[in-house]
N, CA and C of each residue as an Amber inpcrd file, in Angstrom:
protein
   342
 112.6290000   9.8840000 105.7540000 112.1790000  10.1870000 107.0940000
 110.6920000  10.5190000 107.0550000 109.9650000   9.9680000 107.9360000
 108.5270000  10.1760000 108.0520000 108.2560000  11.5460000 108.6890000
 107.1930000  12.2300000 108.2520000 106.8350000  13.5490000 108.7840000
 106.5540000  13.4880000 110.2750000 105.8860000  12.4630000 110.7310000
 105.5710000  12.3040000 112.1500000 106.8590000  12.1770000 112.9580000
 107.8190000  11.4080000 112.4590000 109.1070000  11.2630000 113.1390000
 109.8360000  12.6040000 113.2320000 109.7710000  13.3770000 112.1470000
 110.4350000  14.6690000 112.1340000 109.8970000  15.5640000 113.2490000
 108.5680000  15.7020000 113.3300000 107.9670000  16.5820000 114.3440000
 108.1760000  16.0350000 115.7540000 108.2510000  14.7570000 115.8850000
 108.5180000  14.1610000 117.1930000 109.9360000  14.5180000 117.6410000
 110.8850000  14.4720000 116.7050000 112.2590000  14.8410000 117.0310000
 112.3570000  16.3270000 117.3830000 111.6240000  17.1550000 116.6570000
 111.6190000  18.5980000 116.9530000 111.0710000  18.8280000 118.3560000
 109.9770000  18.1680000 118.6940000 109.3710000  18.3210000 120.0110000
 110.3090000  17.8750000 121.1170000 111.0900000  16.8550000 120.8750000
 112.0400000  16.3630000 121.8830000 113.1940000  17.3460000 122.0920000
 113.5580000  18.1080000 121.0470000 114.6500000  19.0680000 121.1520000
 114.2410000  20.3600000 121.8620000 112.9560000  20.6800000 121.8130000
 112.4860000  21.9110000 122.4390000 112.4540000  21.7690000 123.9490000
 112.8180000  22.8590000 124.6340000 112.7330000  22.8560000 126.0870000
 111.2830000  23.0930000 126.5040000 110.8600000  22.4500000 127.5670000
 109.4860000  22.6650000 128.0040000 109.2870000  24.0990000 128.4980000
 108.1010000  24.6100000 128.2860000 107.7640000  25.9620000 128.7240000
 107.5800000  25.9420000 130.2280000 108.2980000  26.8250000 130.9040000
 108.1710000  26.8750000 132.3640000 106.9110000  27.6470000 132.7380000
 106.3900000  27.3490000 133.8810000 105.2230000  28.0710000 134.3770000
 105.6930000  29.4200000 134.9040000 105.5070000  30.4360000 134.1050000
 105.9420000  31.7790000 134.4600000 104.7380000  32.5400000 135.0080000
 104.8750000  33.0490000 136.2160000 103.7960000  33.8140000 136.8260000
 103.8670000  35.2550000 136.3160000 102.7580000  35.7680000 135.8140000
 102.7010000  37.1110000 135.2720000 102.3850000  38.1000000 136.3810000
 103.1720000  39.1700000 136.4430000 102.9310000  40.2450000 137.4100000
 102.5700000  41.5080000 136.6460000 101.4690000  42.1150000 137.0190000
 101.0640000  43.3890000 136.4370000 101.4450000  44.4740000 137.4340000
 102.1440000  45.5070000 136.9640000 102.6440000  46.5280000 137.8760000
 102.4110000  47.9230000 137.3270000 102.2580000  48.8490000 138.2500000
 102.2240000  50.2710000 137.9210000 103.3750000  50.9180000 138.6910000
 104.2120000  51.6540000 137.9690000 105.3310000  52.3620000 138.5790000
 104.9430000  53.8240000 138.7590000 105.3930000  54.4170000 139.8640000
 105.0180000  55.7910000 140.1770000 106.2080000  56.5290000 140.7890000
 106.1200000  57.8700000 140.7700000 107.2100000  58.6760000 141.3340000
 106.9360000  59.0020000 142.8000000 107.7960000  59.8230000 143.3930000
 107.6920000  60.1210000 144.8260000 106.4490000  60.9290000 145.1890000
 105.8270000  61.5860000 144.2080000 104.6050000  62.3460000 144.4790000
 103.3480000  61.5040000 144.2860000 103.5050000  60.2680000 143.8140000
 102.3610000  59.3930000 143.5880000 101.8270000  59.4260000 142.1730000
 102.4670000  60.1790000 141.2970000 102.0330000  60.2630000 139.9060000
 102.4480000  59.0020000 139.1560000 101.5220000  58.4460000 138.3860000
 101.7910000  57.2260000 137.6260000 102.7900000  57.5270000 136.5160000
 103.8320000  56.6940000 136.4300000 104.8240000  56.8320000 135.3700000
 104.5030000  55.9210000 134.1920000 104.2720000  54.6210000 134.4820000
 103.9460000  53.6720000 133.4220000 103.4480000  52.3640000 134.0200000
 102.7930000  51.5750000 133.1870000 102.3120000  50.2420000 133.5290000
 103.1810000  49.2340000 132.7890000 103.5340000  48.1230000 133.4340000
 104.3870000  47.1290000 132.7890000 104.2220000  45.7680000 133.4510000
 104.7220000  44.7400000 132.7870000 104.7750000  43.4010000 133.3650000
 106.2110000  43.0230000 133.6950000 107.1340000  43.9710000 133.5330000
 108.5400000  43.7290000 133.8190000 108.8620000  44.1010000 135.2640000
 109.9340000  43.5200000 135.7770000 110.4300000  43.8940000 137.1020000
 111.5530000  44.8950000 136.9060000 111.2960000  46.1470000 137.2710000
 112.2540000  47.2270000 137.0880000 112.5130000  47.9080000 138.4260000
 113.6180000  48.6310000 138.5530000 113.8480000  49.3440000 139.8070000
 112.8870000  50.5270000 139.9350000 112.5400000  50.8580000 141.1490000
 111.6670000  51.9990000 141.3880000 110.4640000  51.6190000 142.2210000
 109.6260000  52.6090000 142.4980000 108.4030000  52.3920000 143.2750000
 107.3250000  51.7910000 142.3820000 106.6970000  50.7230000 142.8510000
 105.6410000  50.0950000 142.0630000 104.6030000  49.4610000 142.9780000
 103.4380000  49.2080000 142.3890000 102.3710000  48.4580000 143.0470000
 102.0120000  47.2870000 142.1530000 101.7530000  46.1360000 142.7410000
 101.1960000  45.0220000 141.9840000  99.7060000  45.2800000 141.8240000
  99.2050000  45.1230000 140.6010000  97.7990000  45.3910000 140.3160000
  97.1940000  44.1990000 139.5980000  95.8700000  44.1960000 139.4650000
  95.2080000  43.0890000 138.7760000  95.1910000  43.3460000 137.2590000
  94.7770000  42.3340000 136.5350000  94.8030000  42.3760000 135.0640000
  93.8700000  43.4570000 134.5090000  92.7070000  43.6390000 135.1120000
  91.7360000  44.6220000 134.6260000  92.2770000  46.0440000 134.7800000
  92.9040000  46.3120000 135.9280000  93.4950000  47.6320000 136.1530000
  94.6290000  47.8730000 135.1640000  95.4140000  46.8440000 134.9190000
  96.5010000  46.9410000 133.9460000  95.9510000  47.2410000 132.5490000
  94.8640000  46.5920000 132.1850000  94.2660000  46.7900000 130.8590000
  93.7310000  48.2210000 130.7000000  93.2040000  48.8080000 131.7810000
  92.7110000  50.1850000 131.7230000  93.8670000  51.1660000 131.5810000
  94.9520000  50.9080000 132.2840000  96.1670000  51.7420000 132.2330000
  95.8400000  53.2250000 132.3450000  95.1430000  53.5900000 133.3970000
  94.7310000  54.9690000 133.6190000  95.9360000  55.8090000 134.0300000
  96.4130000  56.6520000 133.1190000  97.6010000  57.4670000 133.4120000
  97.2870000  58.6310000 134.3430000  96.0040000  58.9300000 134.5660000
  95.6200000  60.0190000 135.4570000  95.4250000  59.5490000 136.8930000
  95.5220000  58.2450000 137.1240000  95.3790000  57.7170000 138.4760000
  96.5790000  58.1440000 139.3150000  96.4120000  58.0810000 140.6270000
  97.4790000  58.4380000 141.5640000  97.6750000  57.3210000 142.5660000
  98.8570000  57.2470000 143.1410000  99.1260000  56.3130000 144.2230000
  99.0900000  57.1170000 145.5190000  98.1640000  56.7380000 146.4040000
  98.0250000  57.3990000 147.6910000  97.9430000  56.3420000 148.7720000
  98.7940000  56.4620000 149.7770000  98.8290000  55.5160000 150.8970000
  98.9560000  54.0720000 150.4310000  99.7670000  53.8360000 149.4110000
 100.0190000  52.4900000 148.9250000  98.9040000  51.8810000 148.1030000
  97.9480000  52.7100000 147.6490000  96.8380000  52.2200000 146.8210000
  96.7040000  53.0800000 145.5800000  96.2840000  52.4440000 144.4810000
  96.0490000  53.1560000 143.2410000  94.6460000  53.7500000 143.2940000
  94.5610000  55.0790000 143.1600000  93.2990000  55.7940000 143.2920000
  92.9900000  56.4810000 141.9690000  91.7460000  56.3350000 141.4990000
  91.3400000  57.0020000 140.2640000  91.3950000  58.5090000 140.4720000
  91.7610000  59.2360000 139.4450000  91.8830000  60.6920000 139.5380000
  90.5140000  61.3300000 139.6620000  90.5190000  62.5180000 140.2370000
  89.2790000  63.2870000 140.3150000  88.8030000  63.5860000 138.9020000
  87.5620000  63.9400000 138.7940000  86.9700000  64.1680000 137.4820000
  87.6880000  65.2560000 136.7080000  88.0080000  66.3480000 137.3950000
  88.7010000  67.4420000 136.7330000  90.0610000  67.6440000 137.3810000
  91.0590000  67.7890000 136.5540000  92.4130000  68.0220000 137.0460000
  92.9920000  69.1920000 136.2630000  93.4920000  70.1710000 136.9890000
  94.1830000  71.2620000 136.3240000  95.5910000  71.3250000 136.8900000
  96.4960000  71.8240000 136.1060000  97.8880000  71.8830000 136.5110000
  98.4720000  73.2300000 136.1240000  99.4810000  73.6420000 136.8800000
 100.2090000  74.8440000 136.4950000 101.6220000  74.7630000 137.0540000
 102.5270000  75.5150000 136.4520000 103.8920000  75.5930000 136.9290000
 103.9570000  76.5690000 138.1000000 104.6590000  76.1510000 139.1460000
 104.8400000  76.9990000 140.3180000 106.3210000  77.0110000 140.6890000
 106.8240000  78.1430000 141.2190000 108.2210000  78.1710000 141.6650000
 108.4130000  77.2130000 142.8270000 109.5900000  76.5910000 142.8860000
 109.8660000  75.6140000 143.9270000 111.3660000  75.5170000 144.1360000
 111.7660000  74.8710000 145.2330000 113.1860000  74.6500000 145.5010000
 113.7530000  73.5320000 144.6360000 112.8880000  72.6090000 144.2160000
 113.2900000  71.5140000 143.3410000 112.5400000  71.6630000 142.0300000
 113.0980000  71.1090000 140.9910000 112.4240000  71.1580000 139.6930000
 113.3810000  71.5900000 138.6110000 112.8230000  71.9250000 137.4670000
 113.6250000  72.3120000 136.3050000 114.0620000  73.7690000 136.4270000
 115.3790000  74.0430000 136.4410000 115.8360000  75.4360000 136.4900000
 115.6440000  76.1210000 135.1380000 115.0670000  77.3240000 135.1760000
 114.7830000  78.0750000 133.9550000 115.2590000  79.5160000 134.1070000
 115.2930000  80.2030000 133.0000000 115.6490000  81.6200000 132.9880000
 114.6700000  82.3740000 133.8870000 115.1330000  83.3460000 134.6830000
 114.2440000  84.0300000 135.6310000 113.0590000  84.7510000 134.9870000
 113.1870000  85.1390000 133.7250000 112.1150000  85.8950000 133.0830000
 111.3660000  85.1050000 132.0130000 111.7940000  83.8570000 131.7570000
 111.1260000  83.0760000 130.7160000 111.1880000  81.5970000 131.0630000
 110.0670000  81.0190000 131.4210000 110.0160000  79.6140000 131.8360000
 110.3130000  78.6600000 130.6810000 110.2490000  79.1370000 129.4480000
 110.4900000  78.2970000 128.2790000 111.9730000  78.0980000 127.9910000
 112.8550000  78.8310000 128.7000000 114.2890000  78.7200000 128.4540000
 114.9270000  77.9950000 129.6380000 115.4310000  76.7980000 129.3840000
 116.0960000  76.0110000 130.4170000 117.4790000  76.6220000 130.6590000
 117.8320000  76.7790000 131.9400000 119.0790000  77.4370000 132.2880000
 119.7930000  76.6700000 133.3860000 121.1310000  76.6820000 133.3330000
 121.8900000  76.0660000 134.4140000 122.7780000  77.0900000 135.1080000
 122.5210000  78.3700000 134.8760000 123.3140000  79.4230000 135.5140000
 122.8840000  79.6000000 136.9720000 123.6410000  80.4400000 137.7000000
 123.3160000  80.7020000 139.1000000 122.0270000  81.5030000 139.2310000
 121.7380000  82.3240000 138.2540000 120.5280000  83.1380000 138.2580000
 119.4220000  82.3800000 137.5300000 118.6970000  81.5580000 138.2650000
 117.6010000  80.8240000 137.6290000 116.4740000  80.6370000 138.6360000
 115.3240000  80.2780000 138.1090000 114.1610000  79.9640000 138.9270000
 113.7970000  78.5210000 138.6520000 113.5830000  77.7490000 139.7070000
 113.1970000  76.3560000 139.5290000 111.6810000  76.2580000 139.5290000
 111.1570000  75.4350000 138.6160000 109.7180000  75.2800000 138.4540000
 109.3280000  73.8220000 138.5860000 108.1400000  73.6310000 139.0860000
 107.6000000  72.2860000 139.2320000 106.1220000  72.3260000 138.8560000
 105.6150000  71.2200000 138.3180000 104.2160000  71.1360000 137.9230000
 103.3700000  70.7570000 139.1320000 102.3990000  71.6080000 139.4670000
 101.5060000  71.3450000 140.5950000 100.1380000  70.9870000 140.0430000
  99.5390000  69.9080000 140.5950000  98.2290000  69.4330000 140.1530000
  97.1610000  69.8630000 141.1460000  96.0460000  70.3190000 140.6250000
  94.8920000  70.6820000 141.4420000  93.7530000  69.7560000 141.0480000
  93.4220000  68.8050000 141.9220000  92.3330000  67.8690000 141.6510000
  91.0500000  68.4480000 142.2120000  89.9800000  68.3210000 141.4330000
  88.7060000  68.8470000 141.8760000  87.5960000  67.9340000 141.3700000
  86.7680000  67.4740000 142.2650000  85.6160000  66.6490000 141.8700000
  84.5300000  67.5490000 141.3200000  83.8260000  67.0800000 140.3110000
  82.7680000  67.9070000 139.7220000  81.4570000  67.7310000 140.4530000
């Protein structure tokens, strides 16, 4: 068998590559905080973005009014009591608790431009 014939037969057996359109996406939670960047179609809130934004993958960016917005220069965060969030021991936020006597905490972000 000739080498050229062999590769020709291999090429005939292969399926042609379909034209697959690439989608760049950023997924975010209900508060607008970026969760992750991906090219997969997954359930959840997402925005279609361009290739350059995908390459930057800025995890500090936020989604506001359906647009991806770069984060302020300085961001500080702290735990604050809330009705929703992780339930913890009333006297120690480091101990996760599921008892009736607990305090729920949530991370609050304070954005500030310099």
